[in-house]
SERO-4910 file (N, C-alpha, C, O; in steps of 0.05 Angstrom, whole numbers):
BEGIN
 pado doro    nc1    nc2    nc3   cac1   cac2   cac3    cc1    cc2    cc3    oc1    oc2    oc3
  Met    A     17    -24      0      0      0      0     17     25      0     12     44    -15
  Arg    A     38     26     17     55     49     18     71     55     -7     72     78    -15
  Pro    A     83     34    -20     95     40    -45     76     51    -66     84     69    -82
  Leu    A     51     43    -66     32     54    -84     27     83    -78     25    100    -97
  Leu    A     26     91    -53     22    119    -46     46    136    -55     42    158    -65
  Leu    A     70    125    -52     94    139    -60     94    143    -90    102    164   -100
  Arg    A     87    122   -106     86    125   -135     66    146   -143     71    161   -162
  Ala    A     43    146   -130     22    166   -137     32    194   -131     26    212   -146
  Ala    A     47    197   -109     57    224   -103     77    233   -123     77    256   -131
  Arg    A     95    215   -133    115    223   -152    101    229   -179    112    245   -195
  Ala    A     78    216   -184     65    221   -209     48    247   -208     36    255   -228
  Gly    A     48    260   -185     33    285   -182      3    281   -178    -13    299   -183
  Leu    A     -5    257   -168    -33    251   -163    -40    257   -134    -27    247   -116
  Pro    A    -60    274   -129    -68    280   -102    -82    256    -90    -99    244   -102
  Leu    A    -73    248    -66    -83    224    -53   -108    230    -37   -125    213    -34
  Leu    A   -111    255    -28   -135    263    -14   -141    291    -23   -123    306    -32
  Arg    A   -167    299    -22   -174    326    -30   -158    346    -13   -158    345     11
  Gly    A   -145    364    -27   -130    385    -13   -103    376     -4    -89    391     10
  Ala    A    -94    352    -12    -68    342     -4    -50    341    -28    -51    320    -42
  Pro    A    -33    361    -34    -17    362    -58      5    341    -57     17    336    -35
  Ala    A     12    331    -80     34    312    -81     60    328    -80     61    351    -87
  Ser    A     81    314    -71    107    328    -68    120    331    -95    127    311   -108
  Pro    A    124    356   -105    136    361   -131    166    360   -130    178    364   -109
  Gly    A    177    353   -153    206    356   -156    223    335   -142    247    339   -140
  Lys    A    211    314   -133    227    293   -119    237    273   -140    221    263   -156
  Ala    A    262    268   -139    274    249   -158    273    221   -146    275    217   -122
  Arg    A    269    202   -164    269    174   -155    297    166   -145    316    171   -160
  Pro    A    299    154   -121    326    147   -112    339    126   -130    325    107   -139
  Ser    A    365    129   -135    379    109   -151    387     85   -135    385     85   -110
  His    A    396     65   -149    404     40   -135    429     45   -118    434     29   -100
  Ser    A    444     66   -124    469     71   -110    465     86    -84    483     88    -68
  Glu    A    440     96    -79    435    112    -55    434     93    -31    426     70    -34
  Pro    A    443    102     -7    442     85     16    413     78     23    395     95     21
  Arg    A    409     54     32    382     45     39    381     36     68    401     26     79
  Gly    A    358     39     81    354     31    108    354      1    111    356    -15     92
  Arg    A    351     -7    136    351    -36    142    326    -50    130    327    -74    124
  Asp    A    305    -34    125    281    -47    114    281    -45     83    261    -52     71
  Gly    A    304    -36     71    306    -37     42    298    -11     29    299     -9      4
  Arg    A    289     10     44    281     35     33    303     55     34    318     56     53
  Gly    A    304     72     13    324     94     13    317    115     33    294    117     41
  Glu    A    337    131     42    332    152     61    313    173     50    295    182     65
  Glu    A    316    180     25    298    200     13    269    189     12    250    204     16
  Glu    A    267    163      6    240    151      5    227    152     33    203    157     35
  Glu    A    243    146     54    232    147     81    224    175     88    203    179    101
  Glu    A    240    195     81    234    222     87    208    231     73    191    245     84
  Glu    A    206    223     48    182    230     32    157    218     44    136    231     45
  Glu    A    159    193     53    136    180     65    128    194     90    104    197     95
  Glu    A    147    203    107    141    217    131    127    244    125    108    251    138
  Glu    A    137    258    104    124    283     96     96    278     87     78    294     94
  Met    A     92    258     71     65    252     60     45    246     83     22    255     82
  Glu    A     54    231    103     37    224    125     28    249    139      5    251    148
  Gly    A     47    268    143     40    293    155     20    309    140      2    322    151
  Trp    A     22    309    113      3    324     97    -25    312     98    -45    326     96
  His    A    -27    286    100    -53    273     98    -70    274    123    -94    270    122
  Gln    A    -58    280    146    -73    281    171    -88    307    172    -76    328    177
  Leu    A   -114    306    167   -131    330    165   -139    342    192   -146    365    194
  Tyr    A   -138    326    213   -144    334    240   -131    315    259   -124    293    250
  Pro    A   -128    321    284   -114    303    303   -129    276    304   -153    274    308
  Gly    A   -113    255    301   -124    228    302   -134    217    275   -142    194    273
  His    A   -134    234    254   -144    226    228   -127    204    216   -102    206    216
  Ile    A   -140    183    205   -126    162    191   -136    161    163   -159    151    158
  Pro    A   -121    170    143   -130    170    115   -134    141    106   -118    123    111
  Thr    A   -156    136     91   -162    110     80   -173    112     52   -186    132     45
  Ser    A   -167     92     36   -178     91      9   -206     80      9   -215     70     30
  Pro    A   -221     83    -13   -248     72    -14   -249     42     -8   -267     32      6
  Leu    A   -229     27    -18   -228     -2    -12   -224     -7     18   -237    -24     30
  Gln    A   -206      8     30   -201      5     58   -226     12     75   -233     -2     94
  Lys    A   -240     33     66   -265     40     80   -286     18     78   -300     12     97
  Ala    A   -288      6     54   -307    -16     50   -300    -40     68   -319    -52     80
  Leu    A   -275    -46     71   -267    -69     88   -272    -62    117   -282    -79    133
  Leu    A   -266    -37    125   -272    -29    153   -301    -29    158   -310    -38    180
  Ala    A   -317    -20    139   -346    -20    142   -357    -48    146   -374    -53    163
  Ala    A   -348    -66    129   -358    -94    131   -350   -107    157   -367   -119    170
  Gly    A   -325   -104    165   -317   -116    190   -330   -104    214   -338   -118    233
  Ser    A   -333    -77    215   -346    -64    238   -375    -71    239   -387    -72    261
  Ala    A   -388    -74    216   -417    -81    215   -421   -108    228   -440   -112    244
  Val    A   -404   -127    221   -407   -154    232   -404   -153    262   -419   -165    277
  Met    A   -383   -139    272   -378   -138    300   -400   -123    315   -407   -130    337
  Ala    A   -410   -101    303   -431    -85    316   -457   -101    318   -471    -99    338
  Leu    A   -463   -118    298   -486   -134    299   -483   -156    320   -502   -164    334
  Tyr    A   -459   -167    322   -454   -188    342   -455   -177    371   -466   -190    388
  Asp    A   -445   -153    374   -445   -140    401   -452   -111    397   -433    -94    393
  Pro    A   -477   -103    400   -485    -75    395   -472    -55    415   -473    -31    410
  Tyr    A   -461    -66    437   -448    -48    456   -419    -44    451   -404    -32    467
  Arg    A   -409    -54    428   -382    -48    419   -382    -20    406   -384    -18    382
  His    A   -380      1    423   -383     28    413   -360     35    393   -364     52    376
  Asp    A   -337     22    396   -315     28    378   -323     19    350   -317     32    330
  Met    A   -335     -5    348   -343    -15    321   -366      1    309   -367      6    285
  Val    A   -385      9    326   -407     26    317   -396     52    306   -406     63    286
  Ala    A   -376     63    320   -364     89    311   -350     85    284   -354    103    267
  Val    A   -335     64    280   -321     59    255   -342     56    232   -339     67    210
  Leu    A   -364     41    238   -384     37    218   -397     64    210   -402     69    186
  Gly    A   -402     81    229   -414    107    223   -396    124    206   -406    138    188
  Glu    A   -370    124    211   -352    140    196   -347    130    167   -344    146    149
  Thr    A   -346    104    164   -339     93    138   -363     90    119   -359     84     96
  Thr    A   -387     94    129   -411     92    112   -426    118    110   -448    118     98
  Gly    A   -416    139    122   -432    164    123   -425    184    101   -429    208    105
  Cys    A   -413    175     79   -403    193     58   -425    210     46   -420    232     36
  Leu    A   -450    200     45   -472    216     34   -488    230     55   -496    253     51
  Ala    A   -492    217     78   -509    229     99   -495    253    113   -508    273    119
  Leu    A   -469    251    117   -455    272    132   -455    299    117   -460    319    129
  Pro    A   -449    299     91   -451    325     76   -479    337     77   -483    361     79
  Asn    A   -499    319     76   -527    329     78   -533    342    105   -546    362    106
  Leu    A   -523    329    126   -527    341    153   -511    367    156   -522    386    167
  Arg    A   -487    367    145   -471    392    146   -486    415    132   -486    438    141
  Asp    A   -498    409    109   -512    430     94   -536    439    109   -543    463    108
  Lys    A   -550    421    122   -573    430    139   -564    449    161   -578    468    167
  Met    A   -541    443    173   -531    460    194   -523    487    183   -528    508    195
  Lys    A   -510    487    160   -501    512    148   -524    530    140   -521    555    141
  Asn    A   -547    519    133   -570    534    124   -589    542    147   -610    552    142
  His    A   -580    537    172   -596    544    195   -580    562    213   -557    556    218
  Pro    A   -592    584    223   -576    603    239   -562    591    263   -538    596    267
  Glu    A   -576    575    278   -565    562    302   -545    541    294   -524    538    306
  Gly    A   -552    525    274   -534    504    264   -508    516    253   -486    505    257
  His    A   -511    538    238   -487    551    227   -468    561    249   -444    559    246
  Arg    A   -480    572    270   -463    581    292   -449    558    306   -426    561    315
  Ile    A   -462    535    308   -450    512    319   -425    503    303   -404    497    314
  Leu    A   -428    504    276   -406    496    258   -383    516    261   -360    509    259
  Gln    A   -390    541    266   -369    562    268   -355    560    295   -330    562    296
  Glu    A   -369    555    317   -358    556    344   -348    529    353   -332    528    372
  Arg    A   -358    508    341   -349    480    348   -351    474    378   -331    465    390
  Pro    A   -374    477    390   -376    469    419   -373    439    422   -379    424    404
  Arg    A   -363    431    446   -360    403    453   -376    397    478   -376    414    497
  Ile    A   -389    375    479   -403    366    504   -386    344    517   -385    321    508
  Arg    A   -372    352    538   -354    335    553   -357    342    582   -367    364    589
  Leu    A   -347    325    600   -348    331    628   -333    357    634   -340    372    652
  Ser    A   -312    361    619   -295    385    624   -309    411    615   -302    432    624
  Thr    A   -330    409    598   -344    432    589   -371    436    603   -385    456    600
  Leu    A   -379    415    618   -405    417    632   -401    428    660   -383    420    675
  Asp    A   -418    447    668   -419    457    695   -439    440    710   -463    446    712
  Val    A   -429    418    721   -446    398    734   -462    410    757   -485    404    761
  Ala    A   -449    427    773   -463    439    796   -486    457    787   -507    457    799
  Arg    A   -482    471    765   -503    488    754   -526    471    744   -549    478    748
  Leu    A   -519    450    729   -540    432    718   -557    420    741   -581    417    739
  Arg    A   -543    412    762   -557    399    785   -575    419    799   -595    410    811
  Ala    A   -569    444    798   -585    464    812   -609    473    795   -626    487    805
  Leu    A   -611    465    770   -633    473    753   -659    458    762   -657    436    774
  Pro    A   -682    470    757   -707    457    765   -712    431    750   -703    428    727
  Gly    A   -726    413    763   -733    388    749   -750    393    725   -767    411    725
  Gly    A   -746    378    704   -760    382    679   -745    399    659   -751    400    635
  Ser    A   -724    414    669   -708    429    650   -689    410    635   -682    389    645
  Leu    A   -680    419    612   -663    402    595   -637    395    610   -629    371    611
  Gly    A   -624    415    623   -599    409    636   -602    390    659   -585    372    663
  Arg    A   -623    394    676   -626    377    699   -633    348    690   -623    329    702
  Glu    A   -650    346    670   -658    319    661   -636    305    647   -633    280    648
  Tyr    A   -619    320    633   -596    308    619   -576    297    640   -566    275    638
  Leu    A   -571    313    661   -553    304    682   -565    280    697   -550    261    704
  Arg    A   -591    281    701   -604    258    714   -601    232    697   -596    211    708
  Phe    A   -604    236    670   -600    213    652   -572    202    655   -568    177    656
  Leu    A   -552    219    655   -524    210    657   -519    195    683   -506    174    683
  Glu    A   -529    206    705   -524    194    731   -540    168    735   -529    149    745
  Asp    A   -565    168    726   -581    144    730   -571    121    714   -572     98    722
  Asn    A   -560    126    690   -551    105    672   -521    101    673   -510     84    659
  Lys    A   -508    117    691   -479    114    695   -464    116    668   -447     99    662
  Val    A   -470    136    652   -457    141    627   -443    168    627   -450    185    644
  Ser    A   -425    172    609   -410    197    608   -406    206    579   -402    189    562
  Pro    A   -408    232    574   -403    241    546   -374    237    538   -368    238    514
  Asp    A   -357    233    557   -328    229    550   -323    202    537   -301    198    527
  Thr    A   -342    184    537   -338    158    525   -342    159    494   -336    139    481
  Arg    A   -351    181    484   -355    183    455   -328    185    440   -312    203    446
  Met    A   -323    166    422   -297    165    409   -294    188    389   -313    196    375
  Pro    A   -269    199    387   -264    219    367   -263    206    339   -256    183    337
  Pro    A   -271    221    318   -270    210    291   -242    204    282   -223    218    290
  Lys    A   -239    184    264   -213    177    253   -213    175    223   -194    181    209
  Phe    A   -235    165    212   -235    156    184   -252    175    165   -257    167    143
  Val    A   -260    198    175   -275    217    159   -255    235    145   -240    249    159
  Asp    A   -254    236    119   -233    250    104   -241    279     98   -237    289     76
  Asp    A   -253    292    118   -260    320    115   -262    331    144   -277    320    160
  Glu    A   -248    352    150   -246    362    177   -274    372    187   -281    367    211
  Glu    A   -289    385    171   -315    395    179   -335    373    183   -351    373    202
  Leu    A   -334    353    165   -352    330    168   -345    313    193   -362    301    205
  Ala    A   -319    313    199   -311    299    224   -323    312    248   -331    298    267
  Tyr    A   -325    339    248   -339    352    271   -368    345    271   -380    342    292
  Val    A   -381    343    248   -410    337    246   -415    310    260   -434    308    275
  Ile    A   -399    290    253   -405    264    266   -397    264    295   -409    249    311
  Gln    A   -377    280    303   -371    283    331   -394    295    346   -401    287    368
  Arg    A   -406    316    334   -429    329    347   -452    310    349   -466    309    369
  Tyr    A   -457    294    328   -478    275    329   -474    255    353   -493    249    367
  Arg    A   -450    246    356   -444    228    378   -449    241    405   -460    228    424
  Glu    A   -441    266    408   -442    279    434   -470    287    442   -476    292    465
  Val    A   -488    290    422   -516    296    429   -533    271    431   -558    273    436
  His    A   -522    248    427   -537    223    427   -552    219    454   -575    212    455
  Asp    A   -538    224    476   -551    222    502   -573    243    506   -592    238    521
  Leu    A   -570    265    493   -591    285    494   -616    276    479   -638    283    485
  Met    A   -611    259    458   -634    247    444   -649    228    463   -674    228    463
  His    A   -635    213    479   -648    196    499   -664    213    518   -687    206    525
  Thr    A   -653    236    526   -667    254    545   -692    265    532   -713    265    545
  Leu    A   -690    275    508   -713    287    494   -735    266    488   -759    272    490
  Leu    A   -726    242    481   -745    221    473   -756    205    497   -774    190    494
  Gly    A   -743    209    520   -751    195    544   -746    166    543   -761    150    554
  Met    A   -724    158    530   -718    130    526   -694    121    543   -674    136    545
  Pro    A   -695     98    556   -673     88    572   -650     78    554   -652     79    530
  Thr    A   -629     68    567   -606     58    552   -606     28    548   -586     17    538
  Asn    A   -628     15    555   -629    -14    549   -633    -18    519   -635      1    504
  Met    A   -633    -43    511   -634    -49    482   -660    -38    469   -659    -28    447
  Leu    A   -682    -39    483   -707    -29    472   -705      2    468   -712     12    447
  Gly    A   -695     16    488   -691     45    486   -672     52    464   -677     72    449
  Glu    A   -650     38    461   -630     44    441   -642     40    413   -637     55    395
  Val    A   -658     19    409   -670     14    383   -689     36    375   -689     45    352
  Val    A   -705     45    395   -724     67    389   -709     93    381   -716    106    362
  Val    A   -687     99    396   -671    123    390   -659    120    362   -657    139    347
  Lys    A   -650     95    355   -638     91    329   -658     95    307   -651    105    285
  Trp    A   -683     87    311   -704     92    291   -707    122    286   -709    131    264
  Phe    A   -709    137    308   -711    166    306   -687    178    292   -690    195    274
  Glu    A   -663    170    300   -639    180    288   -636    172    258   -625    187    242
  Ala    A   -645    148    252   -643    139    224   -660    157    206   -651    165    184
  Val    A   -684    164    215   -701    182    199   -689    210    198   -690    223    178
  Gln    A   -678    219    221   -667    246    223   -642    250    207   -638    270    193
  Thr    A   -623    230    208   -597    234    197   -592    220    171   -576    229    154
  Gly    A   -605    197    166   -600    181    143   -573    166    145   -564    154    125
  Leu    A   -561    165    168   -536    151    171   -541    121    169   -557    110    183
  Pro    A   -526    106    151   -530     78    148   -526     63    175   -540     42    179
  Met    A   -508     72    192   -504     60    218   -530     59    234   -536     39    247
  Cys    A   -545     81    233   -570     83    248   -591     65    236   -606     52    250
  Val    A   -592     64    209   -611     46    196   -605     17    203   -624      2    208
  Leu    A   -580     10    203   -572    -18    210   -580    -25    238   -591    -46    244
  Gly    A   -574     -6    257   -581    -11    285   -611    -13    289   -621    -29    305
  Ala    A   -626      4    274   -656      3    277   -667    -23    266   -686    -34    277
  Ala    A   -655    -33    244   -666    -56    231   -659    -82    245   -676   -100    247
  Phe    A   -634    -84    255   -625   -109    266   -624   -110    297   -622   -131    309
  Gly    A   -626    -86    310   -626    -86    339   -649   -102    351   -644   -114    372
  Pro    A   -673   -102    340   -695   -116    352   -692   -146    354   -708   -159    369
  Val    A   -673   -158    340   -671   -188    341   -664   -198    369   -669   -221    375
  Arg    A   -654   -180    386   -647   -189    413   -670   -184    433   -667   -190    457
  Leu    A   -692   -174    424   -714   -167    442   -733   -191    446   -735   -208    429
  Ser    A   -747   -191    468   -767   -212    474   -792   -207    456   -795   -185    445
  Thr    A   -809   -227    455   -833   -225    438   -851   -202    448   -862   -187    432
  Arg    A   -853   -199    474   -870   -178    485   -859   -150    477   -874   -133    469
  Lys    A   -833   -147    480   -821   -121    473   -822   -116    443   -826    -93    435
  Leu    A   -820   -137    428   -822   -133    399   -850   -123    391   -853   -107    373
  Gln    A   -870   -134    405   -898   -125    399   -902    -96    406   -914    -81    390
  Val    A   -892    -87    429   -894    -59    437   -878    -41    418   -886    -20    410
  Leu    A   -855    -51    410   -838    -36    392   -851    -32    365   -852    -10    354
  Ala    A   -863    -53    354   -875    -52    327   -901    -36    327   -906    -22    307
  Thr    A   -916    -38    348   -943    -26    347   -944      2    358   -961     18    351
  Glu    A   -925      9    376   -926     36    389   -900     52    385   -902     75    375
  Leu    A   -878     41    392   -854     57    394   -842     64    367   -835     87    362
  Val    A   -840     45    349   -828     51    322   -846     71    307   -835     90    296
  Pro    A   -872     67    305   -888     87    291   -885    115    303   -884    134    288
  Trp    A   -884    116    330   -880    143    343   -853    154    336   -851    178    330
  Ala    A   -832    138    336   -805    148    330   -803    157    301   -790    177    296
  Ile    A   -815    143    283   -814    150    255   -830    176    250   -820    194    236
  Arg    A   -853    178    262   -869    203    259   -855    227    271   -854    249    259
  Ser    A   -842    223    294   -828    245    307   -803    252    290   -797    276    287
  Gly    A   -789    232    280   -765    238    264   -772    253    239   -757    271    231
  Leu    A   -794    246    226   -802    260    202   -812    288    207   -808    307    192
  Asn    A   -826    291    230   -839    317    236   -819    337    248   -822    361    244
  Ala    A   -798    327    262   -780    345    277   -761    358    258   -753    347    237
  Ser    A   -753    382    265   -731    396    251   -705    382    259   -704    367    278
  Cys    A   -683    389    245   -658    375    249   -648    379    278   -644    402    286
  Val    A   -643    358    292   -635    359    320   -606    369    323   -598    376    345
  Leu    A   -591    370    302   -563    380    303   -563    411    302   -542    423    305
  Asn    A   -586    423    297   -587    452    295   -595    465    321   -603    488    322
  Val    A   -592    450    343   -598    461    369   -572    465    385   -557    446    388
  Tyr    A   -568    489    395   -544    495    412   -552    487    440   -558    504    456
  Tyr    A   -550    461    446   -560    451    471   -547    464    496   -560    468    516
  Glu    A   -522    471    493   -507    483    515   -519    509    523   -515    519    546
  Gln    A   -535    522    506   -548    547    512   -578    544    518   -593    563    519
  Arg    A   -586    519    520   -614    513    525   -619    497    551   -641    487    556
  Trp    A   -599    496    568   -601    480    592   -626    487    609   -638    470    621
  Glu    A   -632    513    611   -655    522    627   -682    516    615   -702    516    629
  Gln    A   -683    510    589   -708    506    575   -721    480    584   -708    460    585
  Pro    A   -747    480    589   -761    455    596   -759    435    573   -761    443    550
  Val    A   -757    410    580   -755    389    559   -780    389    542   -778    386    518
  Glu    A   -803    392    555   -828    392    539   -829    415    520   -839    412    497
  Ser    A   -819    438    528   -818    461    510   -800    457    486   -807    464    464
  Leu    A   -777    444    491   -759    439    469   -770    417    450   -767    419    426
  Arg    A   -783    397    461   -796    377    444   -817    391    426   -817    386    402
  Glu    A   -833    408    437   -853    422    421   -840    440    400   -850    441    378
  Glu    A   -818    454    407   -804    471    388   -793    455    365   -795    463    342
  Leu    A   -782    431    371   -770    415    350   -791    400    334   -786    394    310
  Gly    A   -814    394    346   -834    379    332   -834    349    339   -843    332    324
  Ile    A   -823    343    363   -822    315    373   -848    310    388   -854    325    407
  Phe    A   -863    290    381   -888    284    394   -882    273    422   -862    260    426
  Pro    A   -900    277    441   -896    266    468   -892    236    467   -906    222    453
  Pro    A   -872    226    482   -866    197    481   -887    180    494   -899    189    514
  Pro    A   -893    157    482   -912    139    495   -900    127    521   -876    125    523
  Ala    A   -917    119    539   -908    106    563   -897     78    557   -910     63    542
  Leu    A   -874     71    569   -863     45    566   -877     26    585   -877     30    609
  Arg    A   -889      5    574   -903    -14    591   -890    -42    590   -904    -63    591
  Val    A   -864    -43    588   -850    -68    588   -829    -69    609   -815    -89    612
***
């Protein structure tokens, strides 16, 4: 793979959008000193330079379409085998979101609040949350209910993996933002973190985002549910999640960090999310 990258660079072929090939480099002759692995010093230096050019953001790993397809296939199998393998779910989302992510980015750019989020790049992490302030908010407010969800389910926003395989810095932020507001979707939809709750949230997110990862989770997640839960899911929860997803405005266009005081019911109504049905399982 690496020799192919070097040949492409010498031929003047850009390997990634915005990544220029190194001009004016001569092919090393057979008389040039070579390292212990058989590569010339100039070839090694060129490879190091190319790797630096290709990293579009911290942690970025450039991959070809074939590599993305292999990663997508492998992560899909593992995610279906163990839906709680968040690392595999993350890889699947990044390697299959080439159409959905630009669409989400465009929705954000065309919305005043979403555009400001893209410009300011807020992050939802424990280091950015004022936990004492959220705890002091009245019950029913977004901030208090979000903190209650985190504490009751023993989850943390810091567990969301940073993107690696998205070959666009802005789109990498979009999928990072999607991951960091996922627990807020549970809060807004009133869904727990068990398998039933996760499937319902995935149906809502699949309609909202179009991400293949969400579609896959929504379609295959129910295979682990009991017959009773499947009946409730099919007759009540999925129809509600689909109607809410279609009716609601884009959930990535909400600057949640500036809405902590807003009542959850008020934000649901603003977005167009219908009141959640009571869980009777």
